[in-house]
C-alpha positions in Angstrom: 109.8 124.1 97.2 109.2 121.6 94.4 108.8 124.4 91.8 105.9 124.9 89.4 104.2 121.5 89.2 100.8 122.5 87.8 99.3 122.8 84.4 95.7 121.7 85.2 94.2 125.0 86.5 91.6 124.6 89.2 91.1 120.9 88.3 93.5 119.1 90.6 92.5 115.6 89.4 90.6 114.5 86.3 89.5 110.8 86.2 88.4 109.9 82.7 86.6 106.8 81.7 88.4 104.3 83.9 87.8 100.6 83.5 89.4 97.8 85.5 88.6 94.1 85.8 90.0 91.2 87.9 89.7 87.7 86.4 87.0 88.9 84.1 85.0 90.6 86.9 84.6 94.4 86.4 85.7 96.5 89.3 85.4 99.9 87.5 83.0 100.6 84.7 83.6 103.8 82.7 84.3 105.9 85.9 84.8 109.6 85.5 84.9 112.5 87.9 86.8 115.7 88.7 88.5 116.9 91.9 88.9 120.7 92.4 90.9 122.7 94.8 89.9 123.5 98.4 87.4 120.8 99.3 87.1 117.7 101.4 85.8 115.0 99.1 84.0 111.9 100.3 84.4 108.9 98.0 81.5 106.8 99.3 80.4 103.3 98.4 79.7 99.9 99.9 82.4 97.3 100.2 83.2 96.0 96.8 82.1 99.1 94.9 85.6 99.8 93.5 86.8 102.5 95.9 90.2 101.0 96.7 90.8 100.2 93.0 90.1 103.8 92.1 92.5 105.1 94.8 95.3 102.8 93.7 94.9 103.8 90.1 94.8 107.5 91.0 98.0 107.2 92.9 99.8 105.0 90.4 100.0 101.8 92.4 98.2 99.9 89.7 97.2 100.6 86.1 93.7 100.8 84.6 92.6 98.6 81.7 91.5 101.8 80.0 91.0 105.5 80.7 93.3 108.1 82.2 94.0 110.0 85.4 95.5 113.5 85.2 96.9 115.1 88.4 97.5 118.8 88.0 97.5 118.1 84.3 100.1 115.3 84.3 99.1 111.8 83.3 99.8 109.4 86.3 101.1 106.7 83.9 103.0 108.9 81.4 104.5 111.4 83.8 104.3 109.7 87.1 107.0 111.6 88.9 105.5 115.0 88.2 101.9 113.7 88.9 102.9 112.1 92.2 104.6 115.2 93.6 101.1 116.7 94.2 99.8 113.7 96.1 100.2 112.2 99.5 98.6 108.8 99.9 97.5 106.8 103.0 96.4 103.3 101.9 94.0 101.4 104.1 97.0 99.4 105.3 100.0 101.8 105.6 103.3 100.4 104.2 105.2 100.8 107.5 108.5 99.3 108.5 108.0 97.8 112.0 111.8 97.7 112.9 112.2 101.4 112.4 111.3 104.1 114.9 108.7 106.6 113.8 111.3 109.3 113.2 113.6 106.9 111.2 110.6 105.9 109.1 109.6 109.5 108.3 113.2 110.4 107.6 113.4 107.5 105.1 110.1 108.7 103.5 111.5 112.2 103.2 114.4 110.9 101.2 112.1 108.9 98.9 110.1 112.1 98.3 113.4 113.9 97.5 112.9 116.6 100.1 116.1 118.6 100.1 118.5 117.3 102.8 118.8 120.6 104.7 115.0 120.7 105.0 114.3 117.1 106.0 114.9 117.2 109.8 112.8 120.4 110.2 110.0 119.0 108.1 109.9 115.7 109.9 109.7 117.6 113.2 106.9 119.8 111.8 104.9 116.8 110.6 105.4 114.9 113.9 104.0 117.9 115.7 101.1 118.3 113.3 99.9 114.7 113.7 100.8 114.5 117.4 103.5 111.9 117.2 106.4 113.8 118.8 106.1 112.0 122.1 106.4 108.6 120.4 108.9 109.5 117.7 111.7 107.4 119.2 109.5 104.2 119.6 109.6 101.3 117.2 106.6 101.2 114.9 106.0 97.5 115.8 105.3 98.7 119.4 102.7 101.3 118.4 98.9 100.9 118.7 97.0 100.8 115.5 95.9 104.4 116.1 99.5 105.6 116.3 100.5 103.4 113.3 97.7 105.1 111.3 99.0 108.5 112.4 102.5 107.5 111.2 101.1 106.6 107.8 99.2 109.9 107.7 102.4 111.7 108.6 104.2 110.0 105.7 101.4 111.1 103.4 101.8 114.8 104.6 105.6 114.9 104.2 106.5 117.3 101.4 103.2 119.1 102.0 101.5 117.9 98.8 98.5 119.8 97.5 96.3 116.6 97.6 96.0 114.0 100.3 94.2 110.8 99.5 93.0 108.6 102.5 91.7 105.1 101.9 89.4 104.0 104.8 91.6 105.8 107.3 89.5 104.8 110.4 88.9 101.1 109.7 89.8 99.0 112.7 90.3 101.9 115.1 88.5 102.2 118.5 86.1 105.2 119.0 88.7 107.4 120.6 91.2 106.8 117.8 88.5 107.5 115.2 87.7 110.8 116.8 91.4 111.7 116.8 92.0 110.8 113.2 88.9 112.8 112.1 90.2 115.8 114.0 93.5 115.5 112.2 91.8 115.3 108.8 89.9 118.5 109.6 93.2 120.2 110.6 94.8 119.1 107.3 91.8 120.2 105.3 92.7 123.9 106.0 95.8 123.6 103.8 95.2 120.6 101.5 92.5 119.2 99.3 91.4 115.9 100.9 89.9 112.8 99.2 88.5 110.4 101.8 87.4 107.0 100.7 84.9 105.4 103.1 81.9 103.1 103.4 81.0 104.8 106.7 78.2 107.2 106.0 78.5 109.1 109.3 82.2 109.7 108.7 81.5 111.2 105.3 78.7 113.4 106.6 80.8 114.7 109.5 84.0 115.5 107.5 83.3 116.0 103.9 81.8 119.0 102.0 81.4 117.2 98.7 80.4 113.6 98.1 81.0 111.1 95.2 78.8 108.0 95.5 80.2 104.9 93.7 78.3 101.6 93.1 79.5 98.6 91.1 82.4 100.6 89.7 80.2 103.5 88.4 79.6 107.0 89.7 75.9 107.1 90.6 75.7 110.6 92.1 77.8 113.5 93.3 77.2 116.9 95.0 77.3 118.5 98.4 75.4 116.6 101.1 72.7 119.3 100.8 72.5 118.9 97.1 72.2 115.1 97.3 69.4 115.5 99.8 67.6 117.9 97.5 67.7 115.2 94.8 65.2 113.2 96.8 63.4 116.1 98.5 60.1 115.1 96.8 60.3 111.9 98.8 59.7 113.5 102.2 56.8 112.0 104.1 54.4 112.7 107.0 54.2 109.9 109.5 50.8 109.6 111.2 48.9 107.6 113.8 45.2 108.2 113.4 42.4 106.9 115.6 40.0 105.6 112.9 39.5 102.8 110.4 41.3 102.7 107.1 38.2 103.5 105.0 37.5 106.8 106.8 41.2 107.7 106.8 41.5 107.1 103.1 38.4 109.2 102.5 39.8 112.2 104.3 43.2 112.0 102.6 41.6 111.7 99.2 40.0 115.1 99.7 43.5 116.7 100.0 45.7 117.9 97.2 49.5 117.3 97.1 49.4 113.8 98.5 50.6 111.2 96.0 51.4 108.0 98.0 49.9 106.5 101.1 51.8 103.6 102.8 49.8 101.6 105.4 52.2 100.5 108.1 49.9 99.0 110.8 46.3 98.6 111.9 45.5 97.8 115.5 41.7 98.0 115.1 41.5 101.2 117.0 44.1 103.1 115.1 46.3 103.1 111.9 49.9 104.0 111.4 50.5 105.5 107.9 53.2 107.3 105.9 52.1 109.9 103.5 54.4 111.1 100.7 53.6 114.6 99.4 54.7 117.4 97.2 54.8 121.0 98.3 55.5 122.7 101.6 55.8 120.3 104.6 54.3 122.7 107.2 51.4 123.5 105.0 50.6 119.8 104.3 50.8 118.9 108.0 48.4 121.8 108.8 46.0 120.7 106.1 46.0 117.1 107.2 45.4 118.1 110.9 42.6 120.4 110.0 40.9 117.8 107.6 40.8 115.1 110.4 39.8 117.6 113.0 36.7 118.6 110.9 35.7 114.9 110.8 36.4 114.7 114.6 39.0 112.0 114.0 41.9 112.1 116.5 45.4 112.3 115.2 47.7 111.1 118.0 51.0 111.3 116.1 52.3 113.5 113.3 55.8 114.3 112.2 57.8 115.0 109.0 60.3 112.3 108.0 62.9 113.9 105.8 65.1 112.2 103.2 68.8 112.1 104.4 72.1 111.1 103.0 71.6 107.5 104.3 68.3 107.2 102.3 70.0 108.4 99.2 73.0 106.1 99.7 70.8 103.1 100.0 68.7 104.2 97.0 71.8 104.6 94.8 73.7 101.5 95.8 72.6 98.0 95.7 74.5 96.4 98.5 72.9 93.0 98.2 74.4 92.5 94.7 77.8 94.0 95.4 80.7 91.6 94.8 83.2 91.4 97.6 86.4 93.4 97.1 88.7 90.6 98.0 90.1 90.2 94.5 90.8 93.9 94.1 92.3 94.1 97.6 94.7 91.3 96.8 95.7 93.0 93.6 96.1 96.4 95.3 98.5 95.0 97.8 100.9 93.5 95.2 
């Protein structure tokens, strides 16, 4: 055991007003958020949003221009040894030594983490089993596939069994089978650790994470559970329709209904129109009212379904990917 290494209560990490620039270009702009115990956090944003810069500052790899990061109450810059004992970190490119075997590398990392000598071998064995590396533990890292190299980096992050595990784009460059395996490992680790997963892959965050932080241009634009984020835009649900009539008659029928506030005309074939209707209120009720209104006018409705706002819609709404600057500068800085 590392002893009592906490003074921050339920707040494992507090990020306060971080700023960081590269060559005059802001990567982080007054970024603040809190990480609490027992969740899998998704740190979601497009490439160039500042995710890797944030991860590197949180783990002490680089410093911020201003602001602070507290890990279990300890400042990552002022008390780095105490702060880092609570964190295991897997960078996007794990810092592996290709001429070491997997076991040799993990033994080396266990020494760096100051795991007591009599516990090292047993802990290395335990971690090898946890991330399913036992069968390749005697192989040189240079001879491993990228999936196994990623597992080796993950094993190094888990050594010492830190309370927090930070993963920066852990599935980038992996094939589909390897991605599934890494995601399964993350779920297993989440039973005993608080996980922070940085990713630009929406499906990955939806599948693994139970709380999401969305970052754009170095700023936090939204946070909450996936359900809470969807509720933010629930008023933007719509009914998609194909109606066998002309636009004027369709407009007249819809104008007679309450609760409809936007009509988007998507196509007109001459015989029918495709439209999207945004509404407020109960979705089933509005569909029933629309169907009955057109039935009374003897106008056929050949297609009707509810299109719900999802996390992808919210992500696109909250991030402006066209104007994001590429993360090349910050990646270069983070690898120093």
